[in-house]
C-alpha positions as CSV (number, residue, x, y, z in Angstrom):
1,M,-304.7,-67.7,-37.5
2,E,-306.3,-68.2,-40.5
3,P,-304.1,-67.7,-43.7
4,T,-304.0,-63.6,-44.7
5,L,-305.9,-64.1,-48.5
6,W,-308.7,-65.9,-46.8
7,V,-309.3,-63.2,-43.6
8,L,-309.5,-60.2,-46.2
9,G,-311.2,-62.0,-48.7
10,T,-314.3,-63.0,-45.9
11,L,-314.1,-58.8,-45.1
12,I,-314.5,-57.9,-48.7
13,I,-317.3,-60.8,-49.3
14,S,-318.9,-60.0,-46.8
15,I,-319.0,-56.1,-47.5
16,L,-319.8,-56.3,-51.1
17,L,-322.3,-58.7,-50.0
18,I,-324.3,-55.9,-47.6
19,V,-323.7,-53.8,-50.9
20,F,-325.6,-56.3,-53.3
21,T,-328.5,-57.2,-50.8
22,I,-328.9,-53.1,-50.4
23,I,-329.1,-51.7,-53.2
24,K,-329.8,-54.8,-55.7
25,L,-332.0,-57.2,-53.9
26,K,-333.4,-54.3,-52.1
27,F,-333.1,-55.9,-49.1
28,H,-333.6,-53.4,-45.6
29,P,-330.0,-52.7,-44.3
30,F,-331.1,-54.9,-40.7
31,L,-331.4,-58.3,-42.9
32,A,-328.2,-57.2,-45.0
33,L,-326.3,-56.8,-42.0
34,L,-327.6,-60.3,-40.4
35,L,-326.7,-62.1,-43.5
36,A,-323.2,-60.9,-43.8
37,S,-323.1,-61.8,-40.3
38,F,-323.8,-65.3,-40.9
39,F,-321.7,-65.5,-43.6
40,V,-318.7,-64.4,-42.0
41,G,-319.1,-66.9,-39.6
42,M,-319.5,-69.6,-41.8
43,A,-316.8,-68.6,-44.0
44,M,-314.0,-68.5,-40.5
45,K,-315.9,-72.3,-39.4
46,M,-317.4,-71.0,-36.5
47,N,-319.2,-73.4,-34.5
48,P,-323.0,-72.7,-35.3
49,L,-324.2,-72.6,-31.6
50,E,-321.4,-69.4,-31.6
51,M,-322.3,-67.9,-34.2
52,V,-326.3,-67.3,-32.9
53,S,-324.8,-66.5,-29.5
54,A,-322.1,-63.8,-31.3
55,I,-325.1,-62.6,-32.8
56,E,-327.5,-62.2,-30.3
57,N,-324.6,-61.0,-28.1
58,G,-323.9,-58.2,-30.1
59,I,-327.2,-57.0,-30.1
60,G,-327.9,-56.7,-27.2
61,G,-324.7,-55.8,-26.0
62,T,-325.2,-52.6,-28.4
63,L,-328.9,-51.8,-28.0
64,G,-328.8,-52.5,-24.2
65,F,-327.3,-49.5,-23.9
66,L,-327.5,-47.0,-26.9
67,A,-331.3,-47.9,-27.0
68,A,-331.8,-45.9,-23.8
69,I,-329.9,-43.1,-25.7
70,I,-331.5,-42.9,-29.1
71,G,-335.0,-43.0,-27.1
72,L,-333.7,-40.0,-24.9
73,G,-332.3,-38.2,-27.8
74,T,-335.8,-38.8,-29.5
75,I,-337.6,-37.1,-27.0
76,L,-335.2,-33.9,-27.2
77,G,-335.5,-33.7,-31.0
78,K,-339.2,-33.7,-31.0
79,M,-338.8,-31.1,-28.5
80,M,-337.1,-29.0,-30.2
81,E,-339.0,-29.8,-33.5
82,I,-342.6,-29.1,-31.5
83,S,-341.0,-26.0,-29.6
84,G,-339.5,-23.9,-32.4
85,A,-335.8,-24.1,-30.4
86,A,-333.9,-24.8,-33.6
87,E,-335.5,-22.2,-35.6
88,R,-334.6,-19.6,-32.5
89,I,-331.4,-20.6,-33.2
90,G,-331.7,-19.8,-36.5
91,I,-332.9,-16.3,-36.3
92,T,-331.0,-15.3,-33.6
93,L,-328.0,-16.6,-35.7
94,Q,-329.1,-14.5,-38.7
95,K,-329.2,-11.2,-36.1
96,C,-325.3,-11.2,-36.2
97,R,-324.3,-9.4,-39.2
98,W,-320.6,-10.5,-39.2
99,L,-321.7,-14.4,-40.3
100,S,-322.5,-15.2,-43.9
101,P,-325.7,-17.3,-44.5
102,D,-323.1,-20.8,-45.1
103,V,-321.4,-19.9,-41.6
104,I,-324.9,-19.6,-39.7
105,M,-325.8,-22.5,-41.4
106,V,-323.0,-24.6,-40.2
107,L,-323.0,-23.3,-36.4
108,V,-326.8,-24.0,-36.8
109,G,-326.2,-28.2,-37.9
110,L,-323.5,-28.3,-34.8
111,I,-325.2,-26.5,-32.3
112,C,-328.6,-28.5,-33.0
113,G,-327.0,-31.2,-34.5
114,I,-325.7,-32.2,-31.0
115,T,-328.9,-33.8,-30.0
116,L,-330.4,-34.7,-33.4
117,F,-329.9,-37.8,-35.5
118,V,-328.4,-36.6,-38.7
119,E,-331.2,-37.9,-41.1
120,V,-333.5,-35.9,-38.3
121,G,-331.7,-33.1,-38.6
122,V,-331.8,-32.5,-42.1
123,V,-335.6,-32.6,-41.9
124,L,-336.0,-30.8,-38.9
125,L,-333.7,-27.7,-40.2
126,I,-333.9,-28.0,-44.0
127,P,-336.8,-25.3,-43.7
128,L,-334.3,-22.4,-42.1
129,A,-332.4,-23.1,-45.4
130,F,-335.6,-23.0,-47.2
131,S,-335.9,-19.4,-45.4
132,I,-332.4,-17.9,-45.5
133,A,-332.2,-19.2,-49.6
134,K,-335.2,-16.9,-50.2
135,K,-334.5,-14.2,-47.7
136,T,-331.4,-13.5,-49.5
137,N,-331.7,-15.2,-53.1
138,T,-329.3,-17.6,-52.3
139,S,-328.6,-21.2,-54.3
140,L,-330.2,-23.6,-51.8
141,L,-327.2,-25.7,-52.3
142,K,-324.9,-22.9,-50.6
143,L,-326.7,-23.4,-47.3
144,A,-328.0,-27.1,-47.9
145,I,-324.5,-28.6,-48.1
146,P,-322.9,-26.4,-45.0
147,L,-325.6,-27.6,-43.0
148,C,-326.1,-31.4,-43.6
149,T,-322.3,-31.7,-43.4
150,A,-322.2,-29.7,-40.0
151,L,-325.0,-32.4,-38.9
152,M,-322.9,-35.3,-40.1
153,A,-319.4,-33.9,-38.6
154,V,-321.3,-34.1,-35.1
155,H,-323.2,-37.2,-35.7
156,C,-320.5,-39.2,-36.0
157,I,-317.5,-37.5,-33.5
158,V,-319.4,-35.9,-30.6
159,P,-321.1,-38.1,-28.1
160,P,-324.0,-38.7,-27.0
161,H,-324.2,-39.5,-30.4
162,P,-324.8,-43.1,-30.2
163,A,-322.1,-44.6,-32.5
164,A,-319.6,-41.9,-31.1
165,L,-320.9,-43.1,-28.1
166,F,-320.4,-46.6,-28.5
167,V,-316.6,-46.2,-29.7
168,T,-315.8,-43.6,-26.9
169,N,-317.1,-46.7,-25.0
170,E,-315.3,-49.3,-26.7
171,L,-312.1,-48.1,-26.9
172,G,-312.2,-46.5,-22.9
173,A,-312.0,-43.3,-24.3
174,D,-312.5,-39.8,-21.8
175,M,-315.7,-38.8,-22.9
176,G,-315.5,-35.3,-22.0
177,T,-312.3,-34.9,-24.0
178,V,-313.8,-36.6,-27.0
179,I,-317.0,-34.4,-26.7
180,V,-314.5,-31.2,-26.7
181,A,-311.8,-32.1,-29.1
182,G,-314.7,-33.6,-31.3
183,L,-316.7,-30.1,-31.2
184,A,-313.4,-28.1,-32.1
185,V,-312.4,-30.4,-34.8
186,G,-316.4,-30.5,-36.2
187,L,-316.3,-27.1,-36.2
188,L,-313.1,-27.1,-38.6
189,A,-314.3,-29.9,-41.0
190,S,-317.9,-28.6,-41.4
191,L,-316.6,-24.8,-42.0
192,V,-314.0,-25.8,-44.7
193,G,-315.6,-29.1,-46.3
194,G,-319.2,-26.9,-46.6
195,P,-318.6,-22.9,-46.7
196,L,-315.0,-22.7,-48.1
197,F,-315.3,-25.8,-50.5
198,L,-318.3,-23.7,-52.4
199,K,-316.8,-20.4,-52.1
200,V,-313.8,-22.5,-54.0
201,L,-316.3,-23.4,-56.6
202,G,-317.9,-20.0,-56.9
203,E,-319.8,-19.5,-60.3
204,R,-319.5,-23.1,-60.5
205,L,-321.9,-24.1,-58.5
206,P,-325.4,-23.8,-59.8
207,F,-328.2,-21.7,-58.8
208,K,-331.2,-23.7,-57.3
209,T,-334.2,-22.5,-55.5
210,V,-336.1,-24.5,-52.7
211,P,-338.2,-27.0,-54.5
212,E,-342.0,-27.0,-55.2
213,A,-342.9,-29.6,-53.0
214,F,-341.4,-27.9,-50.1
215,S,-342.2,-24.4,-50.7
216,D,-345.3,-23.7,-48.4
217,M,-342.9,-24.9,-44.9
218,E,-344.0,-22.9,-42.7
219,I,-341.9,-20.7,-40.5
220,R,-343.1,-19.3,-37.1
221,Q,-342.8,-16.2,-36.5
222,E,-339.8,-15.4,-34.0
223,K,-342.6,-14.6,-31.3
224,D,-344.2,-17.9,-30.6
225,L,-340.3,-19.7,-30.3
226,P,-338.8,-20.1,-27.0
227,S,-336.0,-17.8,-25.8
228,L,-332.8,-18.4,-26.6
229,G,-331.3,-18.7,-23.4
230,A,-333.7,-21.9,-22.6
231,T,-333.1,-23.4,-25.9
232,L,-329.4,-23.3,-25.3
233,F,-329.6,-24.1,-22.0
234,T,-331.8,-27.3,-23.3
235,V,-329.8,-28.3,-25.9
236,L,-326.3,-27.9,-23.9
237,L,-327.4,-29.5,-20.8
238,P,-326.5,-32.8,-21.2
239,I,-322.9,-31.9,-23.0
240,V,-322.4,-29.9,-19.5
241,L,-323.5,-32.6,-17.6
242,M,-321.3,-35.0,-18.8
243,L,-318.3,-32.7,-18.7
244,I,-318.2,-32.0,-15.3
245,K,-318.4,-35.9,-15.0
246,T,-314.7,-35.8,-16.7
247,A,-313.9,-32.6,-14.3
248,A,-315.0,-34.4,-11.3
249,E,-312.3,-37.4,-12.5
250,L,-309.6,-35.3,-13.5
251,N,-309.7,-33.1,-10.2
252,M,-311.6,-34.7,-6.7
253,E,-311.5,-37.8,-5.1
254,K,-312.2,-40.6,-6.1
255,G,-314.8,-42.4,-3.7
256,T,-316.2,-39.8,-2.1
257,S,-320.0,-38.8,-1.7
258,V,-319.9,-35.7,-4.3
259,Y,-317.4,-37.6,-6.7
260,I,-320.0,-40.2,-6.9
261,A,-323.0,-38.1,-7.6
262,L,-321.2,-35.9,-10.4
263,Q,-320.4,-39.4,-12.1
264,F,-324.2,-40.7,-11.8
265,I,-325.6,-37.4,-13.0
266,G,-322.7,-37.7,-15.8
267,N,-323.3,-41.0,-17.0
268,P,-324.9,-40.7,-21.0
269,I,-328.1,-41.9,-19.9
270,T,-328.8,-40.1,-16.6
271,A,-327.8,-37.1,-18.2
272,M,-330.0,-37.7,-21.7
273,F,-332.7,-38.7,-18.9
274,I,-332.3,-35.5,-17.0
275,A,-331.8,-33.5,-20.1
276,A,-335.5,-35.2,-21.7
277,F,-337.1,-33.6,-18.6
278,V,-336.0,-30.2,-18.9
279,A,-337.0,-30.1,-21.8
280,Y,-340.7,-31.1,-21.3
281,Y,-340.4,-28.4,-18.7
282,I,-338.9,-25.8,-20.4
283,L,-339.7,-26.1,-24.0
284,G,-343.1,-27.5,-23.5
285,I,-345.1,-27.5,-20.3
286,R,-343.7,-23.7,-19.2
287,R,-345.0,-22.7,-22.8
288,N,-348.9,-23.8,-21.8
289,M,-348.1,-27.3,-23.6
290,G,-349.8,-30.2,-21.5
291,M,-348.2,-33.0,-20.5
292,S,-350.9,-35.4,-22.2
293,T,-349.9,-33.6,-25.5
294,L,-346.2,-33.3,-25.0
295,L,-346.9,-36.9,-24.6
296,K,-348.6,-38.3,-27.5
297,K,-346.4,-36.0,-29.7
298,T,-343.0,-37.2,-28.4
299,E,-344.8,-41.0,-28.2
300,D,-345.4,-40.6,-32.0
301,S,-341.5,-39.9,-32.7
302,F,-340.6,-43.2,-31.2
303,S,-341.7,-45.3,-34.3
304,S,-339.3,-43.5,-36.7
305,I,-336.4,-45.0,-34.6
306,A,-337.7,-48.6,-34.8
307,N,-335.5,-48.0,-38.2
308,I,-332.2,-47.0,-36.6
309,L,-332.8,-49.3,-33.9
310,L,-333.2,-52.6,-36.0
311,I,-329.7,-51.2,-38.3
312,I,-327.5,-50.5,-35.0
313,G,-328.8,-53.7,-33.9
314,A,-327.8,-55.8,-36.7
315,G,-324.6,-53.3,-36.8
316,G,-323.9,-54.6,-33.2
317,A,-324.7,-58.0,-34.9
318,F,-322.0,-57.7,-37.4
319,N,-319.4,-56.3,-34.8
320,G,-320.0,-59.2,-32.7
321,I,-319.5,-61.6,-35.5
322,L,-316.5,-59.5,-36.3
323,K,-314.8,-60.7,-33.0
324,G,-316.5,-63.8,-31.7
325,S,-315.1,-65.0,-35.1
326,G,-311.6,-63.9,-34.6
327,L,-311.6,-62.5,-37.9
328,S,-311.0,-58.6,-35.8
329,D,-308.2,-60.1,-34.0
330,S,-306.5,-61.7,-37.5
331,L,-307.0,-58.3,-39.8
332,A,-305.5,-56.2,-36.7
333,V,-302.2,-58.8,-37.3
334,I,-302.4,-58.3,-40.9
335,L,-303.0,-54.4,-40.6
336,S,-300.2,-53.7,-38.0
337,N,-297.8,-55.1,-40.7
338,L,-299.0,-52.6,-43.5
339,D,-296.5,-50.1,-41.5
340,M,-299.6,-47.3,-41.7
341,H,-299.6,-44.5,-39.2
342,P,-302.7,-46.4,-36.5
343,I,-304.9,-42.8,-37.2
344,L,-304.7,-43.1,-40.6
345,L,-305.5,-47.0,-40.3
346,A,-308.5,-46.1,-38.4
347,W,-309.8,-43.4,-40.6
348,L,-309.2,-45.0,-43.8
349,V,-311.1,-48.2,-42.6
350,A,-314.0,-46.1,-41.2
351,I,-314.3,-44.3,-44.6
352,I,-314.3,-47.3,-46.4
353,L,-316.8,-49.5,-44.1
354,H,-319.1,-46.2,-44.5
355,A,-319.0,-45.9,-48.4
356,A,-319.4,-49.3,-48.4
357,V,-322.9,-50.0,-46.0
358,G,-324.4,-46.6,-46.0
359,S,-324.3,-45.9,-42.4
360,A,-321.8,-43.9,-40.6
361,T,-322.9,-45.9,-37.4
362,V,-322.8,-49.6,-38.7
363,A,-319.0,-48.3,-40.4
364,M,-317.9,-46.8,-36.9
365,M,-319.1,-49.8,-35.2
366,G,-317.4,-52.2,-37.2
367,A,-314.3,-49.9,-37.6
368,T,-313.9,-50.3,-33.9
369,A,-314.0,-54.3,-33.9
370,I,-311.3,-54.1,-36.8
371,V,-309.2,-51.5,-35.2
372,A,-309.4,-52.1,-31.2
373,P,-306.9,-54.7,-31.4
374,L,-304.5,-53.1,-32.2
375,M,-304.9,-50.0,-29.7
376,P,-302.0,-52.4,-27.1
377,M,-299.2,-52.2,-30.3
378,Y,-299.5,-48.6,-29.9
379,P,-299.2,-46.8,-26.4
380,D,-298.5,-44.2,-27.3
381,I,-301.5,-43.4,-28.9
382,S,-304.9,-42.6,-26.9
383,P,-307.8,-44.0,-27.2
384,E,-309.2,-40.8,-27.9
385,I,-307.1,-39.7,-31.0
386,I,-308.3,-43.5,-32.2
387,T,-312.2,-42.3,-31.6
388,L,-311.4,-39.2,-33.4
389,A,-309.9,-40.7,-36.1
390,I,-312.9,-43.3,-36.6
391,G,-315.5,-40.8,-36.4
392,S,-313.6,-38.4,-39.0
393,G,-313.2,-41.3,-41.3
394,A,-317.1,-42.1,-41.0
395,I,-318.0,-38.4,-41.9
396,G,-316.4,-39.0,-45.7
397,C,-317.9,-40.8,-48.7
398,T,-321.7,-40.1,-48.3
399,I,-322.4,-41.3,-51.3
400,V,-325.8,-43.1,-53.3
401,T,-325.1,-46.6,-50.3
402,D,-326.4,-43.2,-47.3
403,S,-330.0,-42.4,-46.8
404,L,-328.4,-39.0,-46.5
405,F,-326.8,-39.1,-50.1
406,W,-331.0,-39.2,-51.0
407,L,-332.3,-36.8,-48.6
408,V,-330.0,-34.0,-49.5
409,K,-330.4,-34.8,-53.4
410,Q,-334.7,-34.2,-53.0
411,Y,-334.5,-31.4,-50.8
412,C,-332.1,-29.4,-53.1
413,N,-333.7,-30.3,-55.7
414,A,-330.7,-31.6,-57.1
415,T,-329.2,-34.3,-60.1
416,L,-327.6,-37.4,-59.2
417,S,-324.2,-36.1,-60.8
418,E,-324.6,-32.7,-58.9
419,T,-325.3,-34.5,-55.4
420,F,-322.2,-36.0,-56.3
421,R,-320.1,-33.4,-57.6
422,F,-321.1,-30.8,-54.2
423,Y,-322.4,-32.8,-51.4
424,S,-320.1,-36.1,-51.8
425,I,-317.0,-34.3,-52.0
426,A,-317.7,-31.8,-49.0
427,T,-318.5,-34.8,-46.8
428,F,-314.6,-36.2,-48.2
429,I,-313.2,-32.5,-47.6
430,A,-315.1,-32.3,-44.1
431,S,-313.4,-36.1,-43.3
432,F,-310.0,-35.5,-44.9
433,V,-309.8,-32.2,-42.8
434,A,-310.9,-33.7,-39.8
435,L,-308.0,-36.4,-40.3
436,G,-305.6,-33.6,-40.1
437,G,-307.4,-31.8,-37.0
438,T,-307.0,-35.1,-35.0
439,F,-303.3,-35.7,-36.4
440,M,-302.6,-31.9,-35.1
441,L,-304.3,-33.3,-31.4
442,S,-302.6,-36.3,-31.0
443,F,-299.2,-34.4,-30.3
444,V,-302.0,-32.6,-27.5
445,I,-304.2,-35.7,-26.3
């Protein structure tokens, strides 16, 4: 076992190295994470060949499962964009007069965010915020912050999002339980971190209009959009299939042909695969779009995920080195002596890593490597709860290291200080509320 100071120093320096190379030297996060991986391997005195092998296995093990999910999720997201499915949900919610505009944006973010990467969700859904802001003469911040907070929450704690899926599988948590509990915690966190936080601010929230650069963004006519039923069926299908798998595990005899069939269709890859083809048909072909057109449009979207795949792959390498070098095991022993509740510990590790590396996905992967060795020491805490705790932590500290911070700043026409004071604090409050929700659920799950 390595000395305590050496282990902590290695981890802290590796994180500082990531921050310095990304912010100061302008390295791509992929290169920064790989550099940190080599640094940890050398600092922990790994055999050079074992180091390279751990990096290879980390990348391959992570992308081997997540690449398919990310690719299929990209198809679903693109179909929502070109069909106007997200706009349909927004327009329908606007007709509910008892819902305020900021609550509407939370619900849009949570529902549509199920199949969208957080950055893609912001780009796709922000025109809705622009439209509602113009119609209601509301500050854009009052709509964009709840939307982006909800997108971040669902991104971190609800499978089939890659990070949530990765943590769920690594910790051996039940997928259906994480989905249902994650949606409940995500809704609570988003409502408190978004609308309630902004209501408390009141007049201190500056009035922001739609930036000139985006003022000509088009909102389609209602008649040109898919029906609400078709939209919700497509968006929720993968979630429903995964929940059916969980129901089968709880209520059916294992080994029967029906049980095997339900396990197959409820597997995340199969569920997303089925949903992608359903989206092609319901949101495309049935609305008179040719398959060649759909293929071209969805093919174009794959170039945008190359960046995501590289970062997640490098995150897997960092994760692999933390495990392979023995640093995560050594750290687990150190952390277990802190006399800190494991839920709080998992949350704290994730929020610190998110602030440092600027990626909720990479933060959750790193936190899993650090927290997983602690699990046997706390048999009374379920893996589902630790999964939610890690995701809850990753929601917070969306600061200058995160590309989402700059997206929100740009679209809201906000200053650096305003983005910090309103959006960064909103995500921190959401993260803290999600932690509270996770603690409450720990008495049930």
